[in-house]
Backbone as a printed PyTorch tensor [residue, N CA C, xyz], in Angstrom:
tensor([[[165.5950, 207.0470, 161.1260],
         [164.6590, 205.8500, 161.4010],
         [163.9130, 205.6990, 160.4380]],

        [[163.2210, 204.3100, 160.7940],
         [162.2830, 203.4340, 159.7230],
         [161.1820, 204.6290, 159.4650]],

        [[160.4540, 203.9930, 158.0940],
         [159.1520, 204.6000, 157.8890],
         [157.8340, 204.1520, 159.1020]],

        [[157.8700, 203.1070, 159.3670],
         [156.9960, 202.5790, 160.4650],
         [157.2830, 203.0220, 162.0790]],

        [[158.5150, 203.6450, 162.4930],
         [159.0810, 204.0990, 163.4760],
         [158.4360, 205.7890, 163.2880]],

        [[158.8440, 205.6850, 162.1150],
         [158.4110, 207.3850, 161.7930],
         [156.4970, 207.6210, 161.8710]],

        [[156.2460, 206.7730, 161.3750],
         [154.4790, 206.6330, 161.4030],
         [154.0180, 206.3890, 163.0100]],

        [[154.6800, 205.6440, 164.1170],
         [154.4640, 205.5500, 165.4460],
         [154.2540, 206.6250, 165.8770]],

        [[155.8150, 207.4310, 165.8860],
         [156.2010, 208.9750, 166.2290],
         [155.1490, 209.8750, 166.0040]],

        [[154.5330, 210.0660, 164.5690],
         [153.8850, 210.9760, 164.3510],
         [152.6760, 210.7170, 164.7650]],

        [[151.8690, 209.5410, 164.7680],
         [150.7010, 209.3150, 165.3810],
         [150.3990, 209.8390, 166.8860]],

        [[151.5160, 209.6110, 167.6000],
         [151.6950, 209.8440, 168.9250],
         [151.6370, 211.3080, 169.0560]],

        [[152.1500, 212.1210, 168.5810],
         [152.3900, 213.6180, 168.2480],
         [150.9980, 214.3440, 167.9980]],

        [[150.1490, 213.3250, 166.9200],
         [148.6540, 213.9040, 166.3640],
         [148.0350, 213.5630, 167.8770]],

        [[148.1420, 212.6040, 168.4460],
         [147.0940, 212.2820, 169.7370],
         [147.3130, 212.8850, 171.0700]],

        [[148.2960, 213.4140, 171.2270],
         [148.7400, 213.8020, 172.3090],
         [148.5280, 215.5520, 172.0660]],

        [[148.8450, 216.0250, 170.9770],
         [148.0870, 217.4190, 170.2990],
         [146.6410, 217.4840, 170.7120]],

        [[146.1620, 216.4040, 170.0900],
         [144.4530, 216.5490, 169.7650],
         [144.1460, 216.5320, 170.8470]],

        [[144.8300, 215.9390, 172.2030],
         [144.3370, 216.3750, 173.4700],
         [144.1160, 217.2620, 174.2000]],

        [[145.1400, 218.1370, 173.7500],
         [145.5310, 219.5780, 174.2150],
         [144.1940, 220.5720, 174.2850]],

        [[143.9740, 221.4730, 175.4770],
         [142.8880, 222.1930, 174.8680],
         [143.7780, 223.3950, 173.4920]],

        [[142.4850, 223.9040, 172.5560],
         [142.8990, 224.6470, 171.6980],
         [143.7800, 225.9920, 171.9170]],

        [[143.9030, 226.5030, 173.3480],
         [144.9790, 227.2850, 173.4210],
         [146.0870, 226.9220, 174.0420]],

        [[146.2540, 225.0960, 174.0160],
         [147.6020, 224.9880, 174.6070],
         [148.2210, 224.6220, 173.3290]],

        [[147.5150, 224.5650, 171.8140],
         [148.0440, 223.8470, 170.9070],
         [149.0940, 225.0350, 170.1040]],

        [[148.5930, 226.1360, 170.4010],
         [149.1740, 227.3610, 169.8890],
         [150.2890, 227.8080, 170.9300]],

        [[150.3570, 227.4780, 172.0510],
         [151.2520, 228.0270, 173.3100],
         [152.4990, 227.5420, 172.8080]],

        [[153.5750, 227.7350, 173.2300],
         [154.9270, 227.3980, 173.2600],
         [155.0440, 225.9750, 174.4540]],

        [[155.3000, 224.7600, 174.4020],
         [155.4820, 223.9910, 175.1660],
         [156.3940, 224.2630, 176.3370]],

        [[155.9220, 224.3620, 177.6810],
         [156.8080, 224.6620, 178.4410],
         [157.8080, 223.7340, 178.8500]],

        [[158.9610, 223.7010, 178.8340],
         [160.1800, 222.3930, 179.3350],
         [159.7740, 221.9550, 180.5670]],

        [[159.9970, 220.4520, 180.6290],
         [159.7880, 219.4920, 181.9450],
         [160.9700, 219.4540, 182.4020]],

        [[160.8910, 220.1800, 183.8660],
         [162.1190, 220.4010, 184.8720],
         [163.0160, 218.7360, 184.6090]],

        [[163.7920, 219.1660, 184.7980],
         [165.2040, 217.4000, 184.9040],
         [164.5990, 217.2770, 186.4830]],

        [[164.5670, 215.9110, 186.5770],
         [164.4300, 215.0160, 187.7910],
         [165.7820, 215.4500, 188.5890]],

        [[165.5110, 215.6140, 190.1670],
         [166.5950, 216.2430, 191.1090],
         [167.2190, 214.8700, 191.8440]],

        [[168.3000, 214.6250, 191.9640],
         [168.3470, 213.7940, 193.0140],
         [167.4910, 213.4170, 194.2540]],

        [[167.4520, 212.2030, 194.5510],
         [166.5830, 211.8570, 195.8480],
         [167.4290, 211.5090, 196.8320]],

        [[167.3570, 212.1740, 198.0140],
         [167.9630, 211.8440, 199.2220],
         [166.7780, 211.4930, 200.1990]],

        [[167.2490, 209.9270, 200.4760],
         [166.0550, 209.1260, 201.7100],
         [167.2100, 209.3140, 202.5840]],

        [[166.5890, 209.4400, 203.9380],
         [167.3960, 209.3750, 205.1030],
         [166.8550, 208.4480, 205.9500]],

        [[167.1900, 207.7160, 206.9130],
         [166.7880, 206.7510, 207.9180],
         [165.9970, 207.6230, 208.7980]],

        [[164.5050, 207.3540, 208.7630],
         [163.8120, 208.1800, 210.0970],
         [164.2960, 208.0370, 211.5280]],

        [[163.6290, 208.7010, 212.2480],
         [163.7540, 208.4990, 213.2850],
         [163.5230, 207.4370, 214.0260]],

        [[162.3030, 207.1480, 213.6810],
         [161.7490, 205.6770, 213.9510],
         [161.2840, 204.9640, 212.8020]],

        [[160.9510, 203.9200, 213.2750],
         [160.1810, 202.4680, 212.2580],
         [161.5920, 201.9720, 211.7800]],

        [[162.6930, 201.9990, 212.2740],
         [164.2060, 201.3760, 211.7570],
         [164.4870, 200.2580, 212.8150]],

        [[164.2860, 198.5930, 212.3230],
         [164.8710, 197.9910, 213.1420],
         [166.0970, 197.1700, 212.7910]],

        [[166.7730, 196.5800, 213.0490],
         [168.0100, 195.4500, 212.4390],
         [167.9970, 194.3760, 213.4540]],

        [[167.9190, 193.0470, 212.5870],
         [168.0940, 192.0800, 213.3530],
         [168.9950, 190.7720, 212.8130]],

        [[169.8030, 190.1050, 213.5560],
         [170.5440, 188.7580, 213.0890],
         [169.4950, 187.4780, 213.4780]],

        [[169.5620, 186.5010, 212.6780],
         [169.1020, 185.4920, 212.9940],
         [169.5880, 184.1790, 212.5940]],

        [[169.8920, 183.4780, 213.7410],
         [170.9060, 181.9780, 213.6070],
         [169.9690, 181.0530, 214.2110]],

        [[170.1580, 179.8130, 213.5220],
         [169.3440, 178.6810, 214.0250],
         [170.7970, 177.7770, 214.9520]],

        [[170.0060, 177.6740, 216.1690],
         [170.9920, 176.9150, 217.0480],
         [169.8310, 175.6780, 217.9540]],

        [[170.8680, 174.8960, 218.2130],
         [170.3090, 173.9060, 219.0760],
         [171.3330, 173.8510, 220.4380]],

        [[170.0030, 174.2380, 221.4590],
         [171.0220, 174.2840, 222.8910],
         [170.5940, 173.0550, 223.4830]],

        [[171.5890, 172.9090, 224.2620],
         [171.7460, 171.8910, 225.3320],
         [170.0090, 171.6330, 226.2460]],

        [[169.3960, 170.6730, 225.9870],
         [168.8750, 170.4710, 226.7550],
         [167.0580, 170.5800, 226.4070]],

        [[167.2200, 170.8400, 224.9910],
         [165.9310, 171.3250, 224.2870],
         [165.7800, 170.3250, 223.4150]],

        [[165.1760, 170.0480, 223.1450],
         [164.8820, 169.0160, 221.5990],
         [164.3280, 169.3870, 220.3170]],

        [[163.9860, 170.6500, 220.2190],
         [164.0930, 171.1480, 218.8400],
         [165.0120, 172.1420, 218.7020]],

        [[165.4830, 172.8500, 217.3680],
         [166.1810, 173.8230, 217.3270],
         [165.4600, 175.0710, 217.4430]],

        [[166.0380, 176.2930, 217.8480],
         [165.4380, 177.3630, 217.8700],
         [166.4050, 178.4850, 217.1740]],

        [[165.7430, 179.5830, 217.0230],
         [166.6740, 180.5320, 216.4010],
         [166.7380, 181.9280, 217.2510]],

        [[167.9400, 181.8330, 217.0370],
         [168.8140, 183.2010, 217.8290],
         [168.7440, 184.2930, 217.4020]],

        [[168.0570, 185.2680, 217.8940],
         [167.4840, 186.6480, 217.1940],
         [168.2360, 187.7830, 218.2120]],

        [[168.9510, 188.7440, 217.4330],
         [169.4840, 189.6200, 218.3660],
         [169.1080, 191.3240, 217.2920]],

        [[168.7660, 192.0320, 218.1610],
         [168.0610, 193.3270, 217.4650],
         [168.5420, 194.5280, 217.9730]],

        [[168.8430, 195.3080, 217.0530],
         [169.1550, 196.7860, 217.5370],
         [168.2590, 197.9290, 216.7750]],

        [[168.0780, 199.0630, 217.3070],
         [167.3640, 200.3450, 216.2940],
         [168.3050, 201.3250, 216.2770]],

        [[169.5310, 201.1220, 216.6430],
         [170.6850, 202.5130, 216.4140],
         [171.3650, 202.1770, 215.0410]],

        [[170.2420, 203.0710, 214.0370],
         [170.8870, 202.8250, 212.8330],
         [170.2460, 204.2440, 212.2390]],

        [[171.5330, 204.5910, 211.5550],
         [171.5100, 206.0530, 210.4800],
         [171.9870, 205.7080, 209.1850]],

        [[171.6560, 206.9160, 208.7380],
         [172.4280, 206.7200, 207.0160],
         [171.2210, 207.5650, 205.9900]],

        [[171.8210, 207.0940, 204.5830],
         [171.1080, 207.5990, 204.0120],
         [171.0340, 207.1250, 202.2430]],

        [[170.1900, 206.9770, 201.4360],
         [170.6100, 206.6570, 200.3330],
         [169.9450, 207.8410, 199.2390]],

        [[170.9840, 208.0780, 198.2590],
         [170.8840, 208.8410, 197.4150],
         [170.6300, 208.5290, 195.7990]],

        [[169.4950, 208.9110, 195.5130],
         [169.2660, 208.1310, 193.8740],
         [169.5010, 209.2330, 192.8140]],

        [[170.5700, 209.2530, 191.8810],
         [170.3790, 210.5680, 190.8520],
         [169.8160, 210.1870, 190.1650]],

        [[169.7900, 211.9120, 189.1120],
         [168.9070, 211.9010, 188.0290],
         [168.5290, 210.5740, 187.0560]],

        [[169.3900, 209.7160, 186.7630],
         [169.2630, 208.4090, 186.3120],
         [168.3300, 207.8780, 186.6920]],

        [[168.2300, 207.7210, 188.1770],
         [167.7240, 206.4690, 188.7000],
         [168.5340, 205.7340, 189.4340]],

        [[169.6150, 205.8480, 189.1510],
         [170.9430, 204.7300, 189.7850],
         [171.2650, 205.3810, 190.8940]],

        [[171.8430, 204.7420, 192.1480],
         [172.0460, 204.7300, 193.5220],
         [173.4050, 205.4750, 193.5480]],

        [[173.7270, 206.7190, 193.7510],
         [175.1340, 207.1700, 193.9980],
         [175.6980, 206.5650, 195.1170]],

        [[176.7460, 205.8730, 194.9040],
         [177.0450, 205.1080, 195.7980],
         [178.1450, 205.8120, 196.6370]],

        [[178.9250, 206.8300, 196.2160],
         [179.7160, 207.5660, 197.3020],
         [178.9250, 208.3490, 198.4620]],

        [[177.6410, 208.7040, 198.0660],
         [176.9180, 209.5040, 199.0470],
         [175.6450, 208.6770, 199.7450]],

        [[176.1450, 206.9340, 199.4750],
         [175.0330, 206.3030, 199.9250],
         [175.6100, 205.4400, 201.2560]],

        [[175.1130, 205.2270, 202.3720],
         [175.5690, 204.3740, 203.4090],
         [174.8050, 204.3990, 204.4280]],

        [[174.6130, 202.7490, 204.9180],
         [173.7630, 202.6840, 206.3940],
         [174.2460, 202.2200, 207.3190]],

        [[174.2280, 202.6180, 208.4240],
         [175.1880, 202.0560, 209.3140],
         [174.4830, 201.5290, 210.5380]],

        [[174.8650, 200.7900, 211.1090],
         [174.2660, 199.7780, 212.0280],
         [175.2920, 199.6850, 213.3520]],

        [[174.8370, 200.3110, 214.6350],
         [175.9040, 200.1430, 215.8470],
         [175.3520, 198.6560, 216.4230]],

        [[176.2710, 197.8300, 216.1170],
         [175.9970, 196.1760, 216.7240],
         [176.5590, 196.3500, 218.2110]],

        [[176.9760, 197.4700, 219.0010],
         [177.3570, 197.5030, 220.1580],
         [176.4340, 196.9620, 221.5350]],

        [[174.9300, 197.6490, 220.9860],
         [173.8270, 197.2030, 221.9840],
         [172.9500, 196.2430, 221.1760]],

        [[173.2510, 195.3210, 220.3230],
         [172.4500, 194.1470, 219.5740],
         [172.0240, 193.3750, 221.4560]],

        [[170.6190, 193.0970, 221.0120],
         [170.3450, 192.4860, 222.6180],
         [169.2960, 190.9510, 221.6470]],

        [[169.5440, 190.0870, 222.4630],
         [168.6100, 188.8860, 222.1740],
         [167.8420, 188.5880, 223.5360]],

        [[167.2910, 187.4080, 223.6540],
         [166.6220, 186.6830, 224.7090],
         [167.6080, 186.4040, 225.6990]],

        [[169.0620, 186.2560, 225.5310],
         [169.9130, 185.8570, 226.0770],
         [171.2900, 186.7660, 226.9740]],

        [[171.5130, 186.8730, 227.9870],
         [172.3560, 188.0350, 227.9570],
         [174.0080, 187.4080, 227.7000]],

        [[173.7780, 185.9980, 228.1630],
         [175.1810, 185.6180, 228.3100],
         [175.3230, 185.2830, 226.5170]],

        [[174.5730, 185.0570, 226.0200],
         [174.7450, 185.1950, 224.2360],
         [175.0260, 186.5270, 223.6870]],

        [[174.6450, 187.7430, 224.4200],
         [174.8250, 188.8710, 223.7600],
         [176.4340, 189.1210, 224.2200]],

        [[176.6710, 188.6990, 225.4140],
         [178.3130, 189.2090, 226.0260],
         [179.2370, 188.4450, 224.9510]],

        [[179.1370, 186.9500, 224.6920],
         [179.7840, 185.9660, 223.8780],
         [179.8160, 187.0940, 222.5660]],

        [[178.7480, 187.2650, 221.7590],
         [179.0810, 187.4920, 220.6770],
         [179.6850, 188.9290, 220.4570]],

        [[179.4210, 189.7220, 221.2970],
         [180.4300, 191.0180, 221.5090],
         [181.6870, 191.2910, 221.6340]],

        [[182.1630, 190.2990, 222.6260],
         [183.4290, 189.5440, 223.4490],
         [183.9330, 189.0310, 221.9470]],

        [[183.7130, 187.9550, 221.6040],
         [184.3250, 186.7690, 220.5310],
         [183.7490, 187.0130, 219.2950]],

        [[182.7750, 186.6280, 218.8780],
         [182.6010, 186.5360, 217.6120],
         [182.3890, 187.8770, 216.5450]],

        [[181.9150, 189.0710, 217.2990],
         [181.5380, 190.2370, 216.4550],
         [182.9320, 191.1940, 217.2250]],

        [[183.4270, 190.7650, 218.1390],
         [184.3680, 192.0120, 218.9320],
         [184.1040, 193.3200, 218.4810]],

        [[183.0710, 193.8180, 219.3260],
         [182.3150, 194.9040, 218.9230],
         [183.2980, 196.3130, 219.7960]],

        [[184.1280, 195.8750, 220.3360],
         [185.0360, 197.0530, 221.1540],
         [186.1120, 197.4150, 219.5770]],

        [[186.1870, 196.3550, 219.1010],
         [187.1610, 197.2190, 217.6640],
         [186.2730, 197.2580, 216.2680]],

        [[184.9320, 196.5850, 216.1830],
         [184.5420, 196.7630, 215.0970],
         [183.0500, 196.9970, 215.4490]],

        [[182.6350, 198.1780, 216.1520],
         [181.4990, 198.6000, 216.9080],
         [180.0550, 198.8700, 215.5860]],

        [[180.5990, 198.6990, 214.1530],
         [179.4490, 199.3340, 213.3670],
         [179.5810, 198.6210, 212.4350]],

        [[178.2870, 198.1980, 211.9070],
         [178.1100, 196.8990, 210.5160],
         [177.9770, 198.3380, 209.2030]],

        [[178.1390, 198.1200, 208.5470],
         [178.0600, 199.2000, 207.4020],
         [177.5560, 198.5180, 206.1340]],

        [[176.4750, 199.0160, 205.4510],
         [176.1210, 198.5650, 204.1550],
         [176.1370, 199.9320, 202.8210]],

        [[176.6110, 199.7040, 201.8740],
         [176.9090, 200.6240, 201.1760],
         [176.0380, 200.3250, 199.7870]],

        [[175.0520, 200.7280, 199.4740],
         [173.6620, 200.3840, 198.4600],
         [174.7970, 200.8580, 197.1770]],

        [[174.8000, 199.7070, 196.0550],
         [175.2720, 199.6910, 194.6200],
         [174.0490, 200.1510, 193.8690]],

        [[173.1410, 199.5720, 193.8210],
         [172.4100, 198.9620, 192.7490],
         [171.0410, 198.5280, 193.1980]],

        [[169.9040, 198.7330, 192.4990],
         [168.8790, 198.2500, 192.2700],
         [168.5640, 197.2110, 190.9220]],

        [[167.9830, 196.1810, 191.2870],
         [167.6880, 195.1970, 190.4280],
         [166.0120, 195.0800, 190.5970]],

        [[165.4650, 195.1220, 189.3290],
         [163.8320, 194.9420, 189.3270],
         [163.2140, 196.1670, 189.7490]],

        [[163.5080, 197.3260, 189.8630],
         [163.0800, 198.7040, 189.9820],
         [163.2670, 199.6100, 189.4390]],

        [[162.3060, 199.7340, 188.2070],
         [162.6950, 200.7580, 187.2270],
         [162.1050, 202.1440, 187.3760]],

        [[161.1440, 202.3250, 188.6050],
         [160.4330, 203.8880, 188.5740],
         [160.2620, 203.6510, 190.2330]],

        [[159.9540, 205.0230, 190.2780],
         [159.2390, 205.0700, 191.3990],
         [158.1870, 204.4900, 192.2190]],

        [[158.0180, 203.9410, 193.6370],
         [156.8020, 203.3880, 194.0990],
         [155.7720, 204.0850, 193.9140]],

        [[154.9960, 204.0790, 193.2960],
         [153.1610, 204.9710, 193.4510],
         [152.8710, 204.1830, 194.5320]],

        [[152.0290, 205.5860, 195.6040],
         [150.9030, 205.5990, 196.2550],
         [150.1860, 204.3240, 196.2610]],

        [[149.8580, 203.4230, 197.6850],
         [148.7000, 202.6990, 197.2100],
         [149.4110, 201.0700, 196.6760]],

        [[150.8110, 201.1720, 196.5260],
         [151.1210, 199.9530, 195.6200],
         [152.6710, 199.1100, 196.2680]],

        [[152.9470, 198.1470, 196.7790],
         [153.8320, 197.6090, 197.0930],
         [155.0320, 196.8310, 195.8920]],

        [[156.0070, 197.1580, 196.1230],
         [157.0210, 196.5430, 195.0570],
         [158.0790, 195.6480, 195.9300]],

        [[158.3210, 194.5470, 194.9000],
         [159.4200, 193.6140, 195.4060],
         [160.7270, 193.6350, 194.3840]],

        [[161.8360, 193.4400, 194.9620],
         [162.9990, 193.9690, 194.2640],
         [164.0920, 193.6320, 195.1290]],

        [[165.5530, 193.8480, 194.3570],
         [166.6220, 193.3820, 195.3470],
         [167.4510, 194.5300, 195.1130]],

        [[168.0270, 194.5130, 196.1940],
         [169.1990, 195.6050, 196.6350],
         [170.5570, 194.9780, 196.6620]],

        [[171.2730, 195.4600, 195.7600],
         [173.1020, 195.0850, 196.0180],
         [173.7570, 196.1730, 196.4550]],

        [[174.5510, 195.4220, 197.4300],
         [175.3870, 196.3390, 198.1340],
         [176.3530, 195.6290, 198.9010]],

        [[177.6310, 196.4450, 199.3710],
         [178.8600, 195.8310, 199.9410],
         [178.4490, 195.9300, 201.2790]],

        [[178.6770, 195.2400, 202.2010],
         [178.4220, 194.9840, 203.2050],
         [179.5740, 194.5340, 204.2320]],

        [[180.0840, 195.3680, 205.1580],
         [181.1670, 195.2990, 205.7170],
         [180.5680, 194.8030, 207.5610]],

        [[181.2000, 193.8950, 207.5910],
         [181.3350, 193.1010, 208.8000],
         [182.5210, 192.8740, 209.7390]],

        [[182.6310, 192.9980, 210.6490],
         [184.0970, 192.5560, 211.3760],
         [185.1480, 193.1800, 210.7630]],

        [[185.1120, 194.4460, 210.0670],
         [185.9090, 195.0020, 209.2460],
         [186.5860, 193.9470, 207.8680]],

        [[185.4200, 193.2720, 207.1460],
         [185.4310, 192.4070, 206.2670],
         [184.5100, 192.7890, 205.1530]],

        [[184.9360, 193.2880, 204.1410],
         [183.5800, 193.4990, 203.2630],
         [183.2210, 192.5880, 202.3380]],

        [[182.0260, 192.2950, 201.6040],
         [181.4560, 191.1430, 201.0260],
         [180.1910, 191.7440, 200.1780]],

        [[180.1300, 191.5300, 199.1830],
         [179.2970, 191.5910, 198.1420],
         [177.6550, 190.9730, 198.8210]],

        [[176.5530, 191.5590, 198.7530],
         [175.5500, 191.0750, 199.2590],
         [174.3310, 191.4430, 198.4660]],

        [[173.3410, 190.3980, 198.3980],
         [171.6720, 190.8140, 197.5920],
         [170.4850, 190.8400, 198.6740]],

        [[170.0900, 192.1310, 198.9580],
         [168.8610, 192.3940, 199.6100],
         [167.4000, 191.7590, 198.9710]],

        [[166.9670, 191.0600, 199.4020],
         [165.4600, 190.7420, 199.0380],
         [164.3810, 192.1260, 199.6710]],

        [[164.0360, 192.9980, 198.7790],
         [163.2040, 194.0440, 199.4790],
         [162.0510, 194.1510, 199.4480]],

        [[160.9460, 194.5480, 199.8480],
         [159.5740, 194.6010, 199.8020],
         [159.8170, 196.2790, 200.5190]],

        [[158.5410, 196.9620, 199.5050],
         [158.8030, 198.2100, 200.2480],
         [157.5800, 199.0910, 199.3320]],

        [[156.9060, 199.8500, 200.2550],
         [155.9350, 200.7980, 199.7500],
         [155.8670, 201.9110, 200.0630]],

        [[154.9340, 203.2110, 199.7880],
         [155.1480, 204.6830, 199.8250],
         [154.1110, 204.8270, 201.2590]],

        [[154.4750, 205.2030, 202.2350],
         [153.6050, 205.7280, 203.1270],
         [153.4850, 207.2080, 203.3870]],

        [[152.6910, 207.9690, 202.8310],
         [152.5900, 209.6140, 202.9590],
         [154.2020, 209.8220, 202.2710]],

        [[154.8550, 210.2670, 202.4040],
         [156.4740, 211.1490, 201.7250],
         [157.4190, 209.9230, 201.8360]],

        [[157.1300, 208.6450, 202.8490],
         [158.2090, 207.7740, 203.4840],
         [158.4510, 206.7270, 202.4210]],

        [[159.2760, 205.9980, 202.5610],
         [159.5470, 204.7360, 201.8650],
         [159.5620, 203.5700, 202.9430]],

        [[158.7520, 202.6460, 203.1900],
         [158.5600, 202.1420, 204.1670],
         [158.6720, 200.0440, 203.9240]],

        [[159.3740, 199.5390, 204.3610],
         [159.3870, 197.8660, 203.7780],
         [160.3500, 197.1960, 205.0020]],

        [[160.8620, 196.2170, 204.5310],
         [161.7110, 195.5570, 204.9040],
         [162.7750, 194.5940, 203.7300]],

        [[163.8900, 194.4370, 203.9710],
         [164.9440, 193.6720, 203.5400],
         [165.4230, 192.5760, 203.9410]],

        [[166.1910, 191.9820, 203.2300],
         [166.6450, 190.7110, 204.3540],
         [167.5620, 189.9630, 203.1510]],

        [[168.9930, 189.6280, 203.5990],
         [170.1070, 188.9770, 203.2850],
         [170.5880, 187.7740, 204.0290]],

        [[171.3400, 186.6190, 203.3340],
         [171.8920, 185.4970, 204.0570],
         [173.2970, 185.5220, 203.6770]],

        [[173.8970, 185.3070, 204.4270],
         [175.7100, 184.8430, 204.5330],
         [176.2220, 183.5960, 205.2640]],

        [[177.4830, 183.5410, 205.5160],
         [177.6010, 182.7440, 206.0440],
         [178.8440, 183.0130, 207.0150]],

        [[179.0150, 182.5020, 208.0080],
         [180.0000, 182.9120, 208.9490],
         [181.4280, 183.4790, 208.0210]],

        [[181.8060, 182.0140, 206.9630],
         [183.0880, 182.4010, 206.7380],
         [182.9730, 183.5350, 205.6940]],

        [[182.1100, 184.0180, 205.1150],
         [181.9810, 184.9370, 204.5230],
         [182.5290, 186.1500, 204.8530]],

        [[182.5680, 186.2190, 206.3880],
         [183.1810, 187.6670, 207.2500],
         [184.7670, 187.2540, 207.9210]],

        [[184.5590, 185.8160, 207.6790],
         [185.8300, 185.7870, 208.7510],
         [185.5570, 185.7310, 210.4160]],

        [[184.1520, 185.0750, 210.2520],
         [183.3640, 185.0640, 211.5430],
         [183.7990, 183.9360, 212.2320]],

        [[183.8500, 183.4380, 213.5660],
         [184.1500, 182.1550, 214.2480],
         [182.6090, 181.7740, 214.4860]],

        [[182.1460, 180.7490, 214.1420],
         [180.7420, 179.9790, 214.8340],
         [180.9500, 179.7980, 216.5710]],

        [[180.1410, 180.7310, 216.9840],
         [180.1300, 180.3380, 218.6950],
         [180.1340, 179.2030, 218.9390]],

        [[181.0760, 178.5460, 219.6490],
         [181.3140, 177.2960, 220.7450],
         [181.2930, 177.3320, 221.8810]],

        [[180.3040, 177.2250, 222.3430],
         [180.2110, 177.2510, 224.2060],
         [179.8520, 176.0290, 224.6420]],

        [[179.5910, 175.6120, 225.8420],
         [179.0030, 174.3340, 226.4650],
         [177.5630, 174.3950, 226.2480]],

        [[176.7350, 175.1130, 226.4400],
         [175.4840, 175.2160, 226.2670],
         [174.9430, 175.0260, 224.5880]],

        [[175.7390, 175.0620, 223.9330],
         [175.3420, 175.0400, 222.6180],
         [175.7840, 173.4040, 222.0940]],

        [[174.9510, 172.5550, 221.3420],
         [175.0770, 171.6990, 220.7310],
         [175.7110, 172.0590, 218.9570]],

        [[174.7690, 172.7160, 218.5490],
         [175.0940, 173.4710, 217.1340],
         [174.8610, 174.7750, 216.8360]],

        [[175.5700, 175.5490, 215.8210],
         [175.0750, 176.6390, 215.2940],
         [175.2170, 176.4940, 213.5640]],

        [[174.1420, 177.1180, 213.1460],
         [174.2470, 176.7610, 212.3500],
         [174.8960, 177.3840, 211.0750]],

        [[175.6840, 177.3990, 209.8740],
         [176.6380, 178.0860, 209.2980],
         [176.3380, 179.5490, 208.6470]],

        [[175.1130, 179.4070, 208.3250],
         [174.3780, 180.7770, 207.6630],
         [173.4940, 181.6760, 209.0590]],

        [[174.0040, 183.0740, 208.4300],
         [173.1090, 183.9350, 209.2850],
         [172.5950, 184.8310, 208.4920]],

        [[170.9780, 185.4180, 209.0620],
         [169.9380, 185.9880, 208.2780],
         [170.0910, 187.0800, 208.9370]],

        [[170.4210, 188.6180, 207.5840],
         [169.9570, 189.7430, 208.1880],
         [168.8740, 190.4450, 208.0550]],

        [[167.9790, 191.1340, 208.8690],
         [166.7540, 191.3060, 208.4490],
         [166.7640, 193.1460, 208.8860]],

        [[166.2100, 193.8300, 208.0510],
         [166.0170, 195.0940, 208.2690],
         [164.9040, 195.8180, 207.9840]],

        [[163.8280, 196.3980, 208.6660],
         [162.4010, 196.7190, 208.9560],
         [162.6260, 197.9330, 208.6360]],

        [[162.4940, 198.8010, 208.0250],
         [163.0180, 200.2220, 207.6600],
         [161.8290, 201.5160, 207.1900]],

        [[162.3690, 202.3990, 207.2960],
         [161.3430, 204.0040, 206.9890],
         [162.4920, 205.0270, 206.6760]],

        [[162.3820, 205.3270, 205.4300],
         [163.0960, 206.2930, 204.8280],
         [162.5990, 207.5230, 204.4970]],

        [[162.7460, 208.5380, 204.8840],
         [162.2300, 210.3220, 204.5550],
         [163.0700, 210.7710, 203.7660]],

        [[161.9780, 211.2660, 202.4830],
         [163.0460, 212.2430, 201.8480],
         [163.5810, 213.6290, 202.7140]],

        [[164.6010, 214.2350, 202.0840],
         [165.1660, 215.1660, 202.7760],
         [165.6330, 216.3330, 201.6170]],

        [[165.4670, 217.2500, 201.8330],
         [165.4540, 218.3110, 200.8610],
         [166.7620, 218.3070, 200.1680]],

        [[167.1650, 218.3810, 198.6950],
         [168.1430, 218.4020, 198.1390],
         [169.1230, 219.5760, 198.9190]],

        [[170.6000, 219.3040, 199.0770],
         [171.4180, 220.1350, 199.4140],
         [171.5950, 221.5340, 198.6720]]])
């Protein structure tokens, strides 16, 4: 250790010890317990996943967003003692058989053709790492960061990066996340039906989430 570093450490020790009550200065320090893994599970309410695709319908002058919604979501994120995601124990699963938009015909086409939900009823996200989040989110503050994860759609797995905004609410973590990818990324066919003039190649996934802490097993 350099003399400058040693001096800094010594000054820090003097500052901390000097701030302690006199009886604490002579008392043996109590070891600080190691952080336990954090298990965050999808809460029973407050979770909704959406797809958003820009489309141009026949008979309309302007394009609009096709939006499909489901609240059938389950899973958990486990964060280890080192603050990193435990990949093997973390998984978020969205049932897509119940996706609903404002058009029943659109929903049926996506289920039968684009997503083939009879064969691939689930979309799965395996979170792998946080980017831009180095500590727990203090109460009363909102954090913006990225989450990297492996997303599986239609039997194809592709890396994705989600932009996340989250805050603590009681004991829960609440917020929203979004990512964008193309039909080709997952081998999906762009819808082609008579009522559609065009469909954008990009798909946006949005997730409004609420995670609750679960006692460590």
